[in-house]
C-alpha positions in Angstrom: 35.2 184.2 104.4 32.8 183.3 107.2 32.5 179.5 107.9 28.7 180.0 108.5 26.1 182.7 108.5 24.4 181.4 111.6 25.1 183.8 114.5 25.3 181.0 117.1 28.0 179.1 115.1 30.4 182.1 114.9 32.9 183.6 117.3 32.7 187.0 118.8 35.5 188.5 116.7 33.9 187.0 113.5 30.5 188.6 114.4 32.0 191.9 115.3 33.9 192.1 112.0 30.9 191.1 110.0 28.6 193.7 111.6 31.2 196.3 111.0 31.5 195.3 107.3 27.8 195.0 106.7 25.3 195.6 109.5 22.5 193.3 108.1 20.9 190.6 110.2 18.2 188.2 109.3 15.7 186.8 111.8 14.0 183.5 110.8 10.5 183.0 112.1 8.7 179.6 112.2 6.8 177.4 114.6 6.5 174.0 116.2 3.1 172.5 115.2 1.7 169.3 113.9 2.2 168.7 110.1 0.5 165.3 109.7 2.1 161.9 110.0 4.8 162.6 107.4 6.5 165.9 108.3 8.3 167.1 111.5 6.6 169.5 113.9 9.4 171.9 113.2 8.7 172.1 109.5 8.2 175.9 109.5 11.3 176.5 111.6 13.4 174.3 109.3 12.2 176.2 106.3 12.8 179.6 107.8 16.3 178.8 109.0 17.6 177.2 105.8 16.1 180.0 103.6 17.5 182.6 106.0 21.0 181.2 105.6 20.8 181.1 101.8 19.6 184.7 101.8 22.3 185.7 104.2 24.9 184.3 101.9 23.5 186.2 99.0 23.2 189.5 100.9 26.3 189.1 103.0 24.4 189.1 106.3 24.1 187.1 109.5 21.2 184.9 110.7 20.1 185.6 114.2 19.0 182.8 116.5 15.3 182.8 116.9 12.9 180.8 119.1 11.8 177.7 117.2 8.3 178.5 118.5 5.7 180.7 117.1 2.1 181.8 117.6 0.1 178.8 116.7 -2.9 178.2 118.9 -4.8 177.1 115.8 -3.0 173.7 115.9 -3.3 173.0 119.6 -6.0 170.3 119.2 -3.1 168.1 117.9 -0.2 166.7 120.0 3.2 168.0 119.0 2.1 171.7 118.8 3.8 174.2 121.1 2.7 177.8 121.0 3.6 181.1 122.5 1.2 183.9 123.3 1.5 186.9 121.0 2.9 189.1 123.8 5.6 186.6 124.6 6.5 186.1 121.0 6.8 189.8 120.3 9.0 190.3 123.3 11.4 187.5 122.2 11.6 189.0 118.7 12.1 192.6 119.9 14.7 191.7 122.6 16.7 189.4 120.2 16.9 192.1 117.5 17.4 194.9 120.0 20.5 193.1 121.3 21.8 192.8 117.8 21.2 196.5 117.3 23.2 197.4 120.3 26.1 195.5 118.7 25.8 197.5 115.5 23.1 195.7 113.4 21.2 198.4 111.5 19.3 196.5 108.9 16.9 193.7 109.8 15.2 191.3 107.4 12.5 189.2 109.2 12.0 186.0 107.2 8.7 184.3 108.2 7.3 180.9 107.2 4.4 180.7 109.6 1.2 182.6 108.9 0.1 182.8 112.5 3.2 184.9 113.3 2.3 187.7 110.9 0.3 190.1 113.2 2.9 189.8 116.0 5.8 190.3 113.7 4.2 193.4 112.2 4.0 195.0 115.7 7.5 193.9 116.6 8.9 195.3 113.4 7.2 198.6 114.0 8.8 198.8 117.5 12.3 197.8 116.3 12.2 200.6 113.7 10.7 203.4 115.8 12.2 202.6 119.2 15.5 201.1 118.2 16.4 202.7 114.9 16.6 199.6 112.7 15.6 199.7 109.0 13.2 196.7 108.9 11.7 194.6 106.0 9.5 191.6 106.7 9.1 188.9 104.0 6.5 186.1 104.1 8.7 183.4 102.7 5.9 180.9 102.5 4.0 183.3 100.2 7.1 183.7 98.0 7.2 179.9 97.8 3.6 179.9 96.7 4.2 182.5 94.1 7.1 180.5 92.6 6.0 176.9 93.1 2.3 177.0 93.9 1.2 176.2 90.3 3.4 173.0 90.2 2.8 171.9 93.8 -1.0 172.3 94.2 -0.7 175.5 96.1 0.6 176.4 99.6 -1.1 173.7 101.7 -0.5 172.6 105.3 1.6 169.5 105.1 1.6 169.5 101.3 4.4 169.4 98.7 5.8 172.9 99.2 6.4 172.2 102.9 7.7 168.7 102.3 10.2 170.2 99.8 11.3 172.8 102.2 12.4 170.2 104.7 13.7 167.6 102.2 16.1 170.1 100.7 18.1 170.0 103.9 16.8 167.2 106.2 15.4 164.5 103.9 15.7 162.1 106.8 12.9 163.9 108.7 10.3 163.5 105.9 8.4 160.2 105.8 6.5 160.0 102.6 5.7 156.3 103.3 3.5 157.4 106.2 1.2 159.7 104.2 -2.4 158.9 105.0 -5.8 160.5 105.1 -5.2 164.0 103.6 -8.2 166.2 104.1 -10.3 167.3 101.1 -8.3 169.5 98.9 -11.2 171.6 97.5 -12.4 172.4 101.0 -8.9 173.2 102.3 -8.1 175.5 99.4 -11.4 177.3 99.8 -10.9 178.0 103.5 -7.2 179.0 102.9 -8.4 181.4 100.2 -11.0 182.9 102.6 -8.4 183.7 105.3 -5.7 185.0 102.9 -7.6 187.8 101.3 -6.5 191.4 101.9 -10.0 192.7 102.6 -11.5 190.1 105.0 -9.8 188.2 107.8 -12.0 185.6 109.5 -10.9 184.0 112.8 -11.0 180.3 112.6 -11.4 178.1 115.7 -8.6 175.7 114.7 -6.9 173.9 111.8 -9.9 171.5 111.6 -11.9 174.3 110.0 -9.5 174.0 107.1 -8.5 170.4 107.3 -10.4 168.0 109.6 -7.5 165.6 109.7 -5.0 168.4 110.5 -3.4 168.5 107.1 -4.1 168.5 103.4 -2.0 168.5 100.2 -0.2 166.2 97.8 3.4 165.7 99.0 3.9 162.3 97.4 6.0 163.6 94.5 8.4 165.7 96.7 12.1 165.0 96.2 15.3 166.4 97.7 16.5 167.5 94.3 13.3 169.5 93.7 13.5 170.9 97.2 17.0 172.2 96.7 15.9 173.8 93.5 12.9 175.4 95.1 15.0 176.8 98.0 17.6 178.2 95.6 14.9 180.0 93.7 13.2 181.3 96.9 16.5 182.6 98.3 17.4 184.3 95.0 14.0 186.0 94.8 14.0 187.2 98.4 17.6 188.5 98.3 17.0 190.3 95.0 13.8 192.0 96.2 15.0 192.7 99.7 18.1 194.4 98.5 16.0 196.6 96.2 13.6 197.5 99.0 16.4 198.4 101.4 17.8 200.6 98.7 14.5 202.3 98.3 14.2 202.9 102.0 17.7 204.4 102.2 16.7 206.8 99.5 13.7 208.3 101.3 14.4 207.6 105.0 17.0 209.0 107.4 18.9 206.2 109.0 22.0 204.1 108.9 24.5 204.4 106.1 24.0 202.4 103.0 25.0 198.8 103.2 28.3 198.8 101.3 28.5 195.1 100.5 24.9 194.2 99.9 24.8 191.8 97.0 21.9 191.0 94.7 21.6 187.6 93.1 20.4 186.9 89.6 
């Protein structure tokens, strides 16, 4: 049994044996950006990594190392934000996964928590499939969280309860609920988020202040580590179950690598 699912924590023989047994790799995608006075700038990266590890355990895969940075110019008005250009980000994603493919990885699950990465990841996923032969599925884990916990956590907000829970589940020491101050207006934030999340229309916003003048909005006051662990367990189970089904559907209609023999579904 593997001591970890994180690629960078395993030895070469462990990785070689695992890729031979089940050629599935998971790429977490997050960002480093301001999340108000109470959450770490790496909130999105923390969430992506811990969920990716849980999904890897459920699906018997490996979690690739990914840059902690994402495409997040929207948050640059606030200190603590570090962003890559879309071109740079795509190259990092493609070259990371391309290296894994050369070692035998055939199935790729891109697990994203940061909305600003979505366009770049779509282009990278296309290249990895068409140019490097990988079967690729991308999941927007933050939207899965919203589907499962949005009703009880006041929606998916920037710096709100869902994001606080995602960090508290694994690193409660990084969450400072006692520092919560000056959340932006919830009604305005939800209205602007709804505007940019529709399928039919995608407006370009100048920066996060168009959504939240203070840089964040939400109600994280009731977040607890226990609820965070429960949320992450539910998210991991849902993603593993659906991803396994999608990979199976793709195998049935597309030529490509042999079926994953040890792919497990949870639930």
